[in-house]
Rosetta silent file (secondary structure, phi, psi, omega in degrees, C-alpha in Angstrom):
SEQUENCE: MDSKINNQIKMNHLYRGDCIRVMKNKMFPNSIDLVFADPPYNLSGKNLTLIGNKTGGNFYKVNADWDKMSDVDYDKFTDEWINCCYNLLRDRGSIYICCTLHNINSILSSLKKLKMNVKNIITWYKTNAMPNITKRTFTHSTEFIIYATKNSKWVFNYYDLKEINPERQKNGDLKQMRDVWSIPITQGRERLKLDNKKALHPTQKPEELVKRIIIASSNENDLVLDPFIGTGTTAVIAERYNRNWIGIEKDSNYRKHALSRIKNNRI
SCORE:     score description
SCORE:     0.000 S_00000001
   1 L     0.000  139.991  171.831  122.361  141.573  118.043 S_00000001
   2 L   -92.692  152.330  173.584  125.579  142.275  116.332 S_00000001
   3 L   -65.316  133.927  176.269  127.855  139.838  114.786 S_00000001
   4 E  -147.808  169.188 -178.885  130.659  138.833  117.185 S_00000001
   5 E  -106.587  128.224 -176.479  133.248  136.254  117.699 S_00000001
   6 E  -143.573  121.856  178.757  132.861  133.895  120.693 S_00000001
   7 L    52.676   35.404  171.856  135.222  130.797  120.962 S_00000001
   8 L    70.494   18.392 -179.673  136.294  131.579  117.393 S_00000001
   9 E  -116.648  131.368 -175.338  132.832  131.090  115.957 S_00000001
  10 E   -87.400  114.719 -174.038  131.198  134.147  114.196 S_00000001
  11 E   -95.267  161.794  174.015  127.552  134.362  115.660 S_00000001
  12 L    60.455   41.415 -173.295  124.565  136.053  114.249 S_00000001
  13 E  -130.219  143.187 -178.432  126.022  135.546  110.753 S_00000001
  14 E  -108.687  105.008 -178.263  124.676  134.094  107.541 S_00000001
  15 E   -83.426  139.760  170.873  127.231  132.095  105.577 S_00000001
  16 E   -99.568  133.502 -177.047  126.825  131.474  101.860 S_00000001
  17 L   146.934  179.033  177.993  127.838  128.066  100.653 S_00000001
  18 L   -73.676  131.056 -172.222  127.332  124.345  100.831 S_00000001
  19 H   -59.178  -41.119 -179.270  126.303  123.505  104.434 S_00000001
  20 H   -65.251  -39.074  179.708  128.584  120.494  104.733 S_00000001
  21 H   -67.413  -49.610 -177.168  131.706  122.485  103.636 S_00000001
  22 H   -66.407  -37.892  177.698  130.856  125.419  105.955 S_00000001
  23 H   -67.642  -36.149  175.746  130.157  123.202  108.956 S_00000001
  24 H   -73.481  -37.544 -168.502  133.381  121.386  108.462 S_00000001
  25 H  -102.474  -23.692 -173.289  135.606  124.396  107.713 S_00000001
  26 H  -112.484  -10.193 -162.398  134.122  127.254  109.620 S_00000001
  27 L  -130.981  169.681 -170.592  132.691  125.892  112.729 S_00000001
  28 L  -129.649  149.722  178.991  133.975  123.904  115.853 S_00000001
  29 L   -64.543  147.820 -179.319  132.803  120.829  117.680 S_00000001
  30 L    59.303   43.760 -174.997  130.634  121.042  120.686 S_00000001
  31 L  -121.584  -17.405 -177.965  129.713  124.659  120.052 S_00000001
  32 E  -101.591  135.122 -179.810  125.864  124.483  119.066 S_00000001
  33 E   -90.001  -35.012 -177.720  123.049  124.288  121.594 S_00000001
  34 E  -147.645  138.293  172.336  120.190  123.652  118.995 S_00000001
  35 E  -112.883  122.325  166.604  119.884  122.742  115.314 S_00000001
  36 E  -114.280  127.859 -177.137  116.829  123.441  113.370 S_00000001
  37 E  -133.693  131.689  178.682  117.010  122.071  109.841 S_00000001
  38 L  -121.964   74.980 -174.521  114.650  122.132  106.964 S_00000001
  39 L   -69.151  167.365  172.999  116.586  120.083  104.274 S_00000001
  40 L   -58.090  141.972 -179.599  115.667  119.442  100.670 S_00000001
  41 L   -85.948  -18.480 -169.690  112.887  116.748  100.620 S_00000001
  42 L    60.723   49.404 -177.896  114.042  115.469   97.213 S_00000001
  43 L  -119.243   11.427 -176.177  110.675  115.783   95.600 S_00000001
  44 L   -70.275  160.869  174.128  111.361  117.981   92.564 S_00000001
  45 L   149.753  -84.849 -177.105  110.509  116.739   89.200 S_00000001
  46 L   -72.621  144.844 -176.239  106.978  117.167   87.808 S_00000001
  47 L   -96.635   74.150 -171.828  106.014  120.803   87.316 S_00000001
  48 L   -87.152  134.535  171.715  102.528  120.832   88.984 S_00000001
  49 E  -137.094  161.714  179.490  100.710  124.133   89.424 S_00000001
  50 E  -144.028   96.931 -175.986   97.446  125.337   90.644 S_00000001
  51 L   -81.974  137.080  175.578   96.450  128.918   89.717 S_00000001
  52 L    74.805   21.473  178.775   93.808  130.725   91.714 S_00000001
  53 L   -64.389  134.901 -172.057   93.694  128.341   94.616 S_00000001
  54 L   -87.366  -11.175 -176.704   91.278  129.775   97.351 S_00000001
  55 L   -99.273  -19.349  177.796   92.968  128.318  100.388 S_00000001
  56 L  -148.458   11.453 -171.734   96.596  129.576  100.059 S_00000001
  57 L    86.851 -168.989  175.649   96.893  131.397   96.796 S_00000001
  58 L   -61.639  129.922  178.021   98.651  130.121   93.678 S_00000001
  59 E  -100.653  136.207  175.101  100.342  126.773   94.127 S_00000001
  60 E  -132.273  117.367  178.863  103.582  125.799   92.482 S_00000001
  61 L   -64.008  135.634  179.342  105.162  122.356   93.211 S_00000001
  62 L   -54.059  128.030 -175.001  108.690  122.581   94.344 S_00000001
  63 L  -151.156   72.899 -172.270  110.831  122.098   91.311 S_00000001
  64 L  -128.206  150.529 -174.072  114.397  123.209   92.069 S_00000001
  65 H   -58.730  -39.563  179.580  117.863  121.975   91.231 S_00000001
  66 H   -61.523  -12.067 -173.598  118.743  121.900   94.919 S_00000001
  67 H  -116.238   23.200  176.708  115.917  119.374   95.504 S_00000001
  68 L  -122.422  109.110 -179.332  117.000  116.814   92.785 S_00000001
  69 L  -139.781  159.336  166.193  119.151  113.848   93.805 S_00000001
  70 L   -73.029  165.859  177.370  119.252  110.095   93.146 S_00000001
  71 H   -65.390  -41.122  177.258  118.104  108.037   96.124 S_00000001
  72 H   -58.482  -49.493 -174.261  121.771  106.972   96.716 S_00000001
  73 H   -66.385  -34.691 -174.911  123.060  110.501   96.588 S_00000001
  74 H   -72.439  -40.877  176.125  120.252  111.806   98.786 S_00000001
  75 H   -59.580  -42.679 -177.367  121.001  109.065  101.561 S_00000001
  76 H   -60.630  -55.725 -174.560  124.767  109.941  101.323 S_00000001
  77 H   -55.651  -41.110  179.837  123.996  113.723  101.511 S_00000001
  78 H   -65.764  -46.719 -178.346  121.621  113.180  104.605 S_00000001
  79 H   -57.973  -35.425 -173.070  124.267  111.084  106.425 S_00000001
  80 H   -72.995  -48.341 -168.374  126.877  113.800  105.799 S_00000001
  81 H   -77.418  -34.877  174.177  125.024  116.875  106.863 S_00000001
  82 H   -70.719  -31.176  177.869  123.488  115.259  110.006 S_00000001
  83 H   -66.256  -37.018  176.238  126.909  113.789  111.052 S_00000001
  84 H   -58.661  -43.226 -179.424  128.239  117.426  110.788 S_00000001
  85 H   -68.224  -42.149 -178.168  125.392  118.651  113.025 S_00000001
  86 H   -60.259  -39.866  179.439  126.010  115.903  115.539 S_00000001
  87 H   -66.583  -38.025 -176.308  129.750  116.877  115.759 S_00000001
  88 H   -79.442  -28.890 -175.109  128.863  120.545  116.328 S_00000001
  89 E   -67.821  133.332  169.802  126.153  119.915  118.944 S_00000001
  90 E   -58.104  164.953  175.467  126.967  120.295  122.650 S_00000001
  91 E   -55.986  -42.041 -173.624  126.262  117.214  124.869 S_00000001
  92 E   -83.459   -2.888 -173.365  122.973  118.874  126.006 S_00000001
  93 E   -74.025  168.031 -176.670  121.970  119.861  122.396 S_00000001
  94 E  -135.377  156.185  175.721  118.939  118.868  120.305 S_00000001
  95 E  -130.334  135.917  168.878  118.231  118.732  116.578 S_00000001
  96 E  -119.817  134.134 -179.263  114.832  119.156  114.897 S_00000001
  97 E  -132.662  127.994 -178.514  114.442  118.111  111.293 S_00000001
  98 E   -86.124  142.906 -172.601  111.625  118.809  109.045 S_00000001
  99 E  -160.439  172.221  172.716  110.538  115.995  106.683 S_00000001
 100 L  -128.651  178.831  175.239  107.639  114.231  104.930 S_00000001
 101 L   -51.809  -28.376 -171.883  106.810  110.620  104.446 S_00000001
 102 L   -69.462  -34.275 -170.916  109.050  110.718  101.391 S_00000001
 103 L  -123.174    1.791 -175.466  112.408  111.308  103.184 S_00000001
 104 H   -61.058  -34.237 -176.941  111.669  110.423  106.876 S_00000001
 105 H   -66.508  -43.785  176.111  113.244  107.017  106.569 S_00000001
 106 H   -52.532  -47.623 -175.829  116.601  108.515  105.311 S_00000001
 107 H   -72.232  -41.328  178.922  116.725  110.937  108.290 S_00000001
 108 H   -66.555  -34.464  178.070  115.742  108.398  110.884 S_00000001
 109 H   -62.877  -39.740 -174.827  118.383  105.972  109.541 S_00000001
 110 H   -72.788  -34.151 -179.564  121.143  108.679  109.717 S_00000001
 111 H   -72.181  -29.788  177.572  120.105  109.501  113.350 S_00000001
 112 H   -65.363  -43.834 -178.016  120.089  105.774  114.272 S_00000001
 113 H   -62.538  -30.450  178.308  123.639  105.358  112.980 S_00000001
 114 L   -94.854    8.827 -175.444  124.806  108.093  115.368 S_00000001
 115 L    53.319   37.939  177.339  122.741  106.774  118.206 S_00000001
 116 L   -84.480  155.516 -174.549  120.832  109.996  118.753 S_00000001
 117 E   -98.377  108.996  173.617  117.641  109.617  120.842 S_00000001
 118 E   -76.365  121.479 -175.618  114.484  110.390  118.982 S_00000001
 119 E   -94.503  -35.733  174.636  112.122  111.948  121.421 S_00000001
 120 E  -147.446  152.724  162.315  109.254  112.888  119.247 S_00000001
 121 E  -115.235   95.569 -173.286  108.025  112.848  115.639 S_00000001
 122 E   -77.305  136.711  176.006  105.924  116.017  115.737 S_00000001
 123 E   -99.305  122.031  173.067  103.068  116.172  113.213 S_00000001
 124 E   -99.223  110.184  179.422  102.478  119.513  111.667 S_00000001
 125 E   -86.745  107.070 -178.100   98.960  119.714  110.614 S_00000001
 126 L   -77.276  109.094 -173.647   98.703  122.356  107.785 S_00000001
 127 L   -72.047  -19.587  178.573   95.265  123.964  108.373 S_00000001
 128 L  -120.825   43.825  179.547   95.335  125.565  104.810 S_00000001
 129 L   -60.716  150.576  175.017   96.964  122.600  102.988 S_00000001
 130 L   -69.745  145.621 -172.619   96.848  122.712   99.242 S_00000001
 131 L   -62.232  166.917  179.615   94.191  120.758   97.461 S_00000001
 132 L   -85.972  106.343 -173.863   94.688  117.257   96.013 S_00000001
 133 L   -81.037  -35.372 -177.280   95.512  118.030   92.360 S_00000001
 134 L   -83.612  -17.034  175.283   95.786  114.298   91.140 S_00000001
 135 L    61.098   27.183  177.604   92.696  113.129   92.960 S_00000001
 136 L  -121.193   11.400  178.507   94.299  109.607   93.417 S_00000001
 137 L  -148.176  163.622  164.585   95.428  109.895   97.054 S_00000001
 138 L   -58.926  140.461 -178.378   94.187  111.329  100.321 S_00000001
 139 L   -64.959  131.693  179.618   95.003  114.999  100.418 S_00000001
 140 L   -75.395  112.635 -171.410   98.349  115.639  101.895 S_00000001
 141 L  -132.577   14.482  177.779   97.875  118.000  104.754 S_00000001
 142 E  -136.329  163.137  173.518  100.768  117.116  107.235 S_00000001
 143 E  -140.706  175.485 -175.801  104.512  117.256  107.410 S_00000001
 144 E  -131.543  151.726  174.411  106.794  116.007  110.291 S_00000001
 145 E  -125.337  116.667  178.618  109.505  117.418  112.573 S_00000001
 146 E   -82.323  121.656 -178.328  111.810  114.815  114.002 S_00000001
 147 E  -109.247  117.928 -170.346  113.045  115.854  117.464 S_00000001
 148 E  -131.118  148.466  177.173  116.294  114.068  118.648 S_00000001
 149 E  -120.555  161.128 -178.043  118.804  114.615  121.407 S_00000001
 150 L   -88.103  -35.042  177.636  122.519  113.851  121.856 S_00000001
 151 L  -149.155 -159.560 -174.280  122.526  112.551  125.391 S_00000001
 152 L   -89.175    3.154 -176.937  120.432  112.320  128.544 S_00000001
 153 L  -110.491   36.920 -168.221  120.864  115.902  129.636 S_00000001
 154 L   -73.320  153.375  177.150  118.976  117.709  126.910 S_00000001
 155 L   -85.546  138.058  170.857  117.219  121.159  127.414 S_00000001
 156 L  -156.782  112.493 -176.710  113.511  121.111  127.342 S_00000001
 157 L   -90.477   64.317 -176.771  111.525  124.058  128.577 S_00000001
 158 H   -42.080  -48.940 -171.668  108.280  122.368  129.460 S_00000001
 159 H   -78.204  -35.268  176.392  106.696  125.247  131.353 S_00000001
 160 H   -68.384  -28.201  169.238  107.547  127.886  128.774 S_00000001
 161 H   -59.653  -52.832  175.031  105.850  125.597  126.200 S_00000001
 162 H   -45.490  -47.402 -172.942  102.721  125.551  128.435 S_00000001
 163 H   -65.301  -43.622 -174.192  102.758  129.356  128.449 S_00000001
 164 H   -97.972   10.902  173.085  102.711  129.759  124.668 S_00000001
 165 L   -64.919  119.493  178.727  100.427  126.835  124.017 S_00000001
 166 L   -66.103  -25.502 -178.124   97.374  128.126  122.128 S_00000001
 167 L   -77.695  147.022  175.718   95.365  125.195  123.485 S_00000001
 168 E  -132.827  161.588  169.712   93.899  125.494  127.034 S_00000001
 169 L   -72.120  165.854 -176.422   92.148  123.128  129.320 S_00000001
 170 L   -53.035  -32.103  179.986   88.317  123.336  129.505 S_00000001
 171 L   -84.483    1.629 -174.432   88.658  125.570  132.619 S_00000001
 172 L    89.038   -1.186  176.423   91.192  127.871  130.908 S_00000001
 173 L   -67.601  163.733  177.295   94.223  126.474  132.588 S_00000001
 174 E   -67.739  155.867 -177.146   97.525  126.045  130.810 S_00000001
 175 L  -132.494  143.881  175.764   97.878  122.739  128.935 S_00000001
 176 L   -51.956  142.436  177.975  100.823  120.542  128.014 S_00000001
 177 L   -85.899  123.368  174.856  101.946  121.084  124.360 S_00000001
 178 L   -81.174  175.378 -176.822  101.282  117.993  122.424 S_00000001
 179 L   -95.197   19.310  178.761  103.163  116.556  119.405 S_00000001
 180 E  -126.616  113.431 -173.756  100.464  117.516  116.884 S_00000001
 181 E  -112.008  120.296  178.553  100.760  121.251  115.847 S_00000001
 182 E   -96.568  101.071 -179.324   97.931  122.890  113.914 S_00000001
 183 L  -136.987  132.086  179.699   99.620  125.756  112.084 S_00000001
 184 L   -71.477  152.803  171.412   98.775  127.243  108.680 S_00000001
 185 L   -59.612  148.587 -179.347  101.328  127.394  105.797 S_00000001
 186 L   -54.514  121.729 -174.939  103.084  130.670  105.615 S_00000001
 187 L  -146.392  177.692  177.924  100.899  133.200  104.117 S_00000001
 188 H    66.292 -135.850 -173.591  100.009  136.880  104.043 S_00000001
 189 H   -73.923  -24.139 -173.614  102.564  139.535  105.041 S_00000001
 190 H   -76.096  -22.163 -176.694  104.859  136.815  106.588 S_00000001
 191 L   -77.793  114.706  177.105  105.281  135.177  103.180 S_00000001
 192 L   -70.764  130.493 -173.548  108.218  136.511  101.167 S_00000001
 193 E  -131.297  161.189  171.336  107.299  137.055   97.474 S_00000001
 194 L   -83.949  174.293 -177.970  108.880  138.043   94.190 S_00000001
 195 L   -57.289  -31.723 -179.635  107.664  140.969   92.067 S_00000001
 196 L   -80.602    8.016 -175.027  105.402  138.564   90.194 S_00000001
 197 L    71.035    0.054  171.770  103.758  137.728   93.508 S_00000001
 198 L   -69.522  141.576  172.914  105.201  134.180   93.360 S_00000001
 199 E   -54.326  139.479 -177.681  106.563  132.908   96.630 S_00000001
 200 L   -65.532  -48.374 -174.091  110.246  133.695   96.985 S_00000001
 201 L  -127.234  129.478 -175.791  110.980  130.212   98.612 S_00000001
 202 L   -67.795  -25.374 -176.160  108.678  127.265   97.996 S_00000001
 203 L  -118.575   37.290  179.911  109.055  125.835  101.427 S_00000001
 204 L   -60.951  126.608 -178.549  109.196  128.847  103.854 S_00000001
 205 L   -85.066  150.826  177.535  108.315  127.598  107.317 S_00000001
 206 L   -66.026  139.866  174.429  105.904  129.477  109.575 S_00000001
 207 H   -47.677  -46.080 -179.679  107.358  131.710  112.392 S_00000001
 208 H   -58.336  -38.659  178.638  105.123  130.038  114.838 S_00000001
 209 H   -60.100  -59.310 -174.061  106.619  126.543  114.070 S_00000001
 210 H   -68.038  -29.617  177.862  110.160  127.701  114.550 S_00000001
 211 H   -60.950  -39.896  177.609  109.254  129.721  117.594 S_00000001
 212 H   -66.626  -36.389 -177.173  108.002  126.703  119.393 S_00000001
 213 H   -69.184  -52.557 -172.212  111.248  124.760  118.619 S_00000001
 214 H   -61.898  -41.344  176.753  113.614  127.557  119.670 S_00000001
 215 H   -69.834  -32.565 -177.072  111.680  128.136  123.112 S_00000001
 216 H   -65.154  -43.292 -165.697  111.451  124.369  123.653 S_00000001
 217 H  -125.903   25.796  172.407  115.012  123.433  123.275 S_00000001
 218 L  -149.759  168.040  179.721  117.252  126.486  123.854 S_00000001
 219 L  -123.373  166.087 -178.147  117.782  129.179  126.500 S_00000001
 220 L   -59.831  142.803 -177.481  118.499  132.913  126.200 S_00000001
 221 L    70.168    8.750  176.578  122.001  133.445  124.764 S_00000001
 222 L   -79.605  167.624  177.540  122.290  129.966  123.511 S_00000001
 223 E  -110.313  119.165 -174.116  123.444  129.264  119.892 S_00000001
 224 E  -105.203  125.113  171.482  121.070  128.087  117.211 S_00000001
 225 E  -107.981  135.333  173.970  122.221  126.673  113.897 S_00000001
 226 E  -126.132  103.372 -179.875  120.183  126.447  110.748 S_00000001
 227 L   -73.479   -6.374  177.350  122.164  124.724  107.932 S_00000001
 228 L  -139.056   73.635 -168.380  119.367  125.450  105.249 S_00000001
 229 L   -74.346  -27.111  173.420  118.307  128.848  106.442 S_00000001
 230 L    63.836 -109.079 -171.069  116.446  129.824  103.227 S_00000001
 231 L   -96.317    7.060  169.559  114.509  133.051  103.890 S_00000001
 232 L    88.680   16.709 -179.522  116.015  133.587  107.307 S_00000001
 233 H   -51.323  -45.757 -167.819  113.012  132.563  109.606 S_00000001
 234 H   -67.588  -43.552  170.033  115.289  130.961  112.174 S_00000001
 235 H   -53.379  -52.136  178.064  117.425  134.038  112.548 S_00000001
 236 H   -56.109  -42.680 -177.205  114.492  136.313  112.950 S_00000001
 237 H   -72.597  -39.655  173.568  112.925  134.170  115.600 S_00000001
 238 H   -57.223  -41.912 -179.837  116.194  133.635  117.523 S_00000001
 239 H   -75.282  -29.363  178.631  116.846  137.300  117.811 S_00000001
 240 H   -66.414  -29.145  177.730  113.310  137.944  118.947 S_00000001
 241 L  -110.976   31.811  171.187  113.859  135.628  121.768 S_00000001
 242 L    57.342   38.446  161.287  117.406  136.535  122.662 S_00000001
 243 L  -113.163  149.207  178.532  119.233  133.699  121.123 S_00000001
 244 E   -81.435  164.151 -172.855  122.225  133.741  119.042 S_00000001
 245 E  -157.665  151.227  165.151  122.296  132.049  115.663 S_00000001
 246 E  -129.522  131.366  176.808  124.290  130.873  112.562 S_00000001
 247 E  -120.566  151.246  177.154  122.731  130.278  109.258 S_00000001
 248 E  -123.918  141.908 -179.139  124.047  128.720  106.076 S_00000001
 249 E  -153.169  127.220 -178.004  122.402  129.222  102.609 S_00000001
 250 L   -79.542  -42.972 -175.396  123.724  127.965   99.220 S_00000001
 251 L   -75.817  122.048 -176.171  121.366  130.175   97.011 S_00000001
 252 H   -67.002  -43.319  179.674  122.705  133.724   96.756 S_00000001
 253 H   -58.626  -49.234  175.412  119.184  135.109   96.037 S_00000001
 254 H   -55.997  -43.616 -178.044  117.595  133.422   99.138 S_00000001
 255 H   -63.690  -42.786  169.641  120.559  134.762  101.154 S_00000001
 256 H   -46.764  -50.279 -172.993  119.998  138.330   99.878 S_00000001
 257 H   -78.230  -24.758  173.481  116.540  138.342  100.790 S_00000001
 258 H   -66.328  -46.045 -173.105  117.130  136.666  104.111 S_00000001
 259 H   -69.106  -31.679  176.300  119.649  139.263  105.146 S_00000001
 260 H   -75.787  -24.676  173.294  117.190  142.121  104.283 S_00000001
 261 H   -61.989  -54.420 -176.257  114.491  140.306  106.252 S_00000001
 262 H   -57.784  -43.301  174.880  116.815  140.084  109.313 S_00000001
 263 H   -59.896  -50.892  178.282  117.678  143.776  109.021 S_00000001
 264 H   -62.627  -34.261  179.196  114.131  144.906  108.749 S_00000001
 265 H   -76.336  -26.397  167.681  113.059  142.891  111.609 S_00000001
 266 H   -57.665  -46.594  177.817  115.844  144.388  113.735 S_00000001
 267 L   -58.575    0.000    0.000  114.443  147.818  112.794 S_00000001
């Protein structure tokens, strides 16, 4: 897909900048069919590492400036970017937001203020989760994806999800997709890495996870927005399934690699 202007919005384009400013200044209300967002979790601080890990390779805890805010600033930031997404969504639109137990309350509070309808809290079970380094809690092996809609006429492609569901009935028939997804952390050739073999982006989401969301809550030629697009996974999957997309990324290095990845996947 080539970049084009439709209703004054540049589609299939990756903006560089602060997502709140871009959404306010470059986009228009009621123009987006689906939002997928993987925002900062605000967990940076301690520099924990695990070299030689057998389940997923070397492990480095997220420790980035974009992931460091006070609790008050984080709640304000969450309110602002979700409010922007709400204004951009069409009436039939949906939003999916990645989170953990650490920031789920902030996100749910923001959605509640807007009276958005939370339909599911999907549990992502990471089948190759990192080991418990501190040995003082149960091993963290899950994250969550909050699925919420704007009104009562949301898009949900139930039968398409049954078709792609890897689980089957005992007799081999198609099965409803449940709200617990067993998907490994991004690894292998799918994982973008630096020259030193360290992961380019600490929270790169698996293509399978984004694929389920895009198929579930958008149709062909719909417009998908990712305000924290990182390594470009949303754009790659959107194009693979004939959706249009808009991405926003603040970090110039992530944006550079995302654009390269999108170009290579087109080839």
